[in-house]
C-alpha positions as CSV (number, residue, x, y, z in Angstrom):
1,M,-7.5,-73.9,-253.1
2,E,-11.2,-74.6,-252.3
3,N,-12.2,-77.7,-250.7
4,P,-15.0,-79.1,-253.1
5,K,-16.5,-81.4,-250.2
6,E,-19.5,-79.8,-248.5
7,Q,-19.0,-79.2,-244.9
8,S,-21.1,-80.1,-242.0
9,Y,-21.2,-80.4,-238.2
10,E,-19.9,-84.2,-238.6
11,N,-16.9,-83.1,-240.8
12,H,-15.9,-79.6,-240.0
13,R,-12.9,-80.4,-237.7
14,R,-9.6,-80.4,-239.4
15,F,-6.9,-82.9,-238.9
16,V,-3.5,-82.8,-240.7
17,P,-2.2,-86.5,-240.3
18,M,1.4,-85.8,-240.8
19,Y,1.3,-83.2,-238.1
20,H,-1.5,-84.3,-235.6
21,F,-0.5,-88.1,-235.7
22,V,2.9,-88.6,-237.3
23,L,4.9,-85.9,-235.8
24,F,3.4,-86.1,-232.3
25,F,3.9,-89.8,-232.1
26,T,7.3,-89.7,-233.5
27,L,8.3,-87.1,-230.9
28,F,6.5,-89.0,-227.9
29,L,8.1,-92.3,-229.0
30,T,11.6,-90.7,-229.6
31,L,11.4,-89.3,-226.0
32,I,10.2,-92.6,-224.4
33,G,12.7,-94.7,-226.3
34,A,15.4,-92.2,-225.3
35,G,14.3,-92.4,-221.7
36,I,14.4,-96.1,-221.7
37,K,18.1,-96.3,-223.1
38,L,19.0,-93.7,-220.8
39,A,17.7,-95.7,-217.7
40,M,19.6,-98.9,-219.1
41,A,22.7,-97.2,-220.1
42,E,25.9,-98.0,-218.2
43,P,27.4,-94.8,-216.5
44,H,29.8,-93.0,-218.9
45,S,28.6,-95.2,-221.9
46,G,26.2,-92.7,-224.0
47,R,24.2,-91.3,-221.4
48,A,24.7,-87.8,-222.6
49,L,23.7,-88.8,-226.2
50,Y,20.4,-90.0,-224.6
51,T,20.1,-87.2,-222.4
52,F,20.6,-84.9,-225.5
53,I,17.9,-87.1,-227.6
54,M,15.5,-86.5,-224.8
55,A,16.0,-83.0,-224.4
56,L,15.4,-82.4,-228.2
57,S,12.3,-84.6,-228.0
58,F,11.0,-82.7,-225.1
59,A,11.6,-79.4,-227.0
60,G,10.1,-80.7,-229.8
61,L,6.9,-81.6,-228.0
62,I,6.7,-78.3,-226.3
63,Q,7.0,-76.5,-229.8
64,F,4.3,-78.9,-231.0
65,W,2.1,-77.9,-228.4
66,F,2.5,-74.3,-228.2
67,G,3.0,-73.7,-232.1
68,R,-0.6,-74.9,-232.7
69,G,-1.9,-73.2,-229.7
70,F,-0.3,-69.8,-230.8
71,A,-1.9,-70.3,-234.3
72,T,-5.2,-71.1,-232.9
73,R,-5.2,-68.1,-230.5
74,V,-4.5,-65.7,-233.7
75,Q,-7.1,-67.5,-235.8
76,D,-9.6,-66.9,-232.7
77,R,-8.8,-63.3,-232.6
78,A,-9.5,-63.0,-236.6
79,I,-12.8,-65.1,-236.1
80,R,-13.8,-62.7,-233.6
81,A,-13.2,-59.7,-235.5
82,E,-15.0,-61.2,-238.7
83,E,-18.0,-62.2,-236.8
84,N,-18.2,-58.6,-235.0
85,M,-18.0,-57.1,-238.3
86,R,-20.5,-59.4,-240.0
87,H,-23.0,-58.7,-236.9
88,F,-22.3,-55.0,-237.3
89,V,-22.9,-55.0,-241.1
90,L,-26.3,-56.7,-240.6
91,T,-27.5,-54.8,-237.6
92,G,-25.5,-51.6,-237.2
93,K,-24.3,-52.9,-233.5
94,L,-21.6,-55.0,-232.2
95,M,-22.3,-58.6,-231.1
96,D,-23.5,-59.0,-227.6
97,A,-21.0,-59.1,-224.9
98,R,-22.3,-62.1,-223.3
99,L,-21.2,-64.3,-226.2
100,T,-18.0,-66.5,-225.3
101,M,-15.1,-67.0,-227.8
102,G,-16.2,-70.6,-228.3
103,Q,-19.9,-69.6,-229.3
104,I,-18.5,-66.7,-231.7
105,I,-16.3,-69.5,-233.2
106,A,-19.3,-71.7,-233.6
107,L,-21.4,-69.0,-235.0
108,R,-18.8,-68.5,-237.9
109,F,-20.5,-71.5,-239.7
110,T,-23.9,-69.9,-239.9
111,S,-25.5,-68.5,-242.9
112,D,-26.2,-64.8,-242.8
113,E,-30.0,-65.5,-242.8
114,E,-29.7,-67.3,-239.5
115,F,-26.7,-65.7,-237.9
116,L,-28.8,-63.0,-235.9
117,A,-31.4,-65.4,-234.6
118,L,-28.8,-67.8,-233.6
119,A,-26.4,-65.3,-232.0
120,K,-29.3,-63.9,-229.9
121,R,-30.3,-67.3,-228.9
122,A,-26.8,-68.3,-228.1
123,A,-26.5,-65.2,-225.8
124,D,-29.8,-65.7,-224.1
125,E,-29.5,-69.5,-223.6
126,N,-25.7,-69.5,-223.0
127,M,-25.5,-72.3,-225.6
128,K,-22.6,-74.7,-225.9
129,S,-20.6,-74.5,-229.0
130,S,-21.5,-77.8,-229.9
131,D,-25.3,-77.1,-229.5
132,I,-24.9,-74.0,-231.7
133,K,-23.2,-75.9,-234.5
134,K,-26.1,-78.6,-234.3
135,A,-28.6,-76.1,-234.6
136,I,-27.2,-74.6,-237.9
137,K,-29.4,-75.3,-240.7
138,N,-27.5,-73.7,-243.6
139,W,-23.9,-74.5,-242.8
140,K,-21.4,-71.9,-244.1
141,A,-18.2,-73.8,-245.1
142,D,-14.8,-72.6,-243.9
143,H,-12.1,-74.4,-245.5
144,H,-9.2,-72.0,-244.9
145,R,-8.8,-72.3,-241.1
146,A,-5.4,-73.2,-239.6
């Protein structure tokens, strides 16, 4: 489904509140709460339960962290391939090898008209990804990212 809202540097980051905030804080608070209850529990009175809850909460936090990281890594590889293909279509050459993954990710928001010049400038000046995004005049929205 297309997002009708126009994208820009100020609003291009994507947050999923139920994932980024509710799930994370639920897992984190459960871990802390179980740790407190475990510390306060009398020996042989439910310590195994609190230990189990802590272990599950910790496992959930690990899955939360790495699950997002794995999805982002795959998306980064797709972006690199897409932008390399776009550069090749426009020039007949692959992108400059000096471009970092962060720079390539930032360049995905540029229109075709300014892509080549900004890619060259990013490589020559070793621009930060935030500076590349700020330099974009015709923002190309990406509403399909993870």
